[in-house]
C-alpha positions as CSV (number, residue, x, y, z in Angstrom):
1,M,-0.1,0.1,-0.1
2,G,3.1,2.4,-0.1
3,G,1.5,5.5,-1.0
4,K,-0.9,4.7,-3.1
5,I,-4.6,5.7,-1.8
6,E,-7.8,4.0,-2.9
7,K,-10.4,6.0,-4.2
8,W,-14.1,6.4,-2.7
9,N,-16.5,4.1,-4.5
10,L,-20.0,5.6,-4.8
11,T,-21.7,3.2,-6.5
12,M,-23.2,1.1,-4.0
13,T,-26.6,-0.3,-4.4
14,Q,-29.1,0.7,-1.9
15,Q,-29.3,-2.9,0.0
16,E,-25.1,-2.7,0.6
17,T,-25.8,1.1,1.5
18,N,-28.2,0.0,4.5
19,E,-25.9,-2.7,5.2
20,V,-22.8,-0.1,5.7
21,R,-24.4,2.0,7.5
22,A,-26.8,0.0,9.2
23,P,-27.4,1.9,12.6
24,D,-27.9,-0.7,15.2
25,K,-24.3,-2.4,14.4
26,A,-21.6,-2.0,17.0
27,G,-18.6,-2.4,14.4
28,P,-15.7,-0.2,13.8
29,R,-16.7,3.9,12.1
30,V,-15.3,4.2,8.8
31,M,-12.9,7.2,9.3
32,L,-11.9,9.6,6.1
33,N,-8.7,11.9,5.6
34,E,-9.1,15.0,4.1
35,K,-8.3,13.8,1.0
36,Q,-11.1,11.2,0.6
37,V,-14.0,13.6,1.9
38,L,-12.9,16.2,-0.6
39,Q,-13.4,13.5,-3.2
40,I,-17.3,13.4,-1.7
41,V,-17.9,16.7,-0.7
42,P,-16.9,19.7,-3.7
43,I,-14.9,22.4,-1.6
44,S,-11.7,23.2,-1.6
45,P,-9.2,22.6,1.4
46,V,-9.5,26.5,2.8
47,T,-13.3,26.2,2.4
48,L,-13.5,22.7,4.2
49,W,-11.4,24.4,7.2
50,R,-13.5,27.9,7.5
51,M,-16.8,25.6,7.1
52,E,-15.4,23.3,9.8
53,K,-14.0,26.4,12.2
54,A,-17.5,27.9,11.6
55,G,-19.2,25.1,12.9
56,K,-21.0,24.3,9.5
57,F,-19.1,21.1,8.6
58,P,-18.7,18.1,10.9
59,R,-15.6,18.8,13.3
60,S,-12.3,16.4,12.4
61,T,-10.7,14.1,15.0
62,Y,-6.9,14.2,15.5
63,I,-6.2,10.2,15.8
64,S,-2.4,11.2,15.8
65,P,-0.5,14.7,16.0
66,N,-0.8,14.6,12.5
67,R,-2.7,12.4,11.6
68,R,-6.9,14.4,11.3
69,V,-9.9,12.1,9.9
70,W,-13.9,12.2,9.7
71,F,-16.0,10.0,10.4
72,E,-17.9,8.6,7.5
73,D,-21.4,8.7,9.2
74,E,-21.2,12.3,10.5
75,I,-20.6,13.4,7.0
76,V,-23.1,11.4,5.5
77,A,-25.5,13.0,8.2
78,W,-24.4,16.4,7.2
79,Q,-25.0,15.9,3.3
80,N,-28.2,14.9,4.3
81,A,-29.1,18.4,6.2
82,V,-27.9,20.1,3.4
83,N,-30.1,18.7,1.0
84,E,-33.1,19.3,2.9
85,F,-35.1,22.6,1.8
86,N,-34.1,25.6,4.2
87,P,-36.4,28.9,3.4
88,N,-33.8,30.7,5.8
89,R,-30.7,29.0,4.4
90,G,-28.9,32.2,2.5
91,R,-26.6,31.9,-0.6
92,G,-23.7,34.1,0.8
93,K,-22.4,37.7,1.0
94,G,-23.4,38.3,-2.6
95,R,-21.8,40.9,-4.8
96,R,-20.6,43.9,-3.8
97,P,-22.5,47.2,-4.8
98,R,-21.4,48.5,-8.2
99,V,-19.4,52.0,-7.6
100,S,-20.3,54.0,-10.8
101,A,-16.9,55.3,-12.5
102,N,-18.7,58.8,-13.1
103,P,-20.2,59.6,-10.0
104,T,-22.7,62.5,-11.6
């Protein structure tokens, strides 16, 4: 495995998904590193850091001094929450007002 990272396989059937993520199973939780999270969530590393810092993304966990991971079930729960319709959810700051070149 020396340095080779497996790609995240997103082509699972519904039955396989239910078997892997069954909440009543007491098996180990799947951990994802930053590269794997960024393959699932289409944002930049800086945006990931900002969203985590602002509390808009699940917090990472350090399993050693230099190894940071996220739990897959928390990422899936976040995706489901984002997918729900929320009329109060903002779309960002938006554009700045246009400043006219000729102040007349």
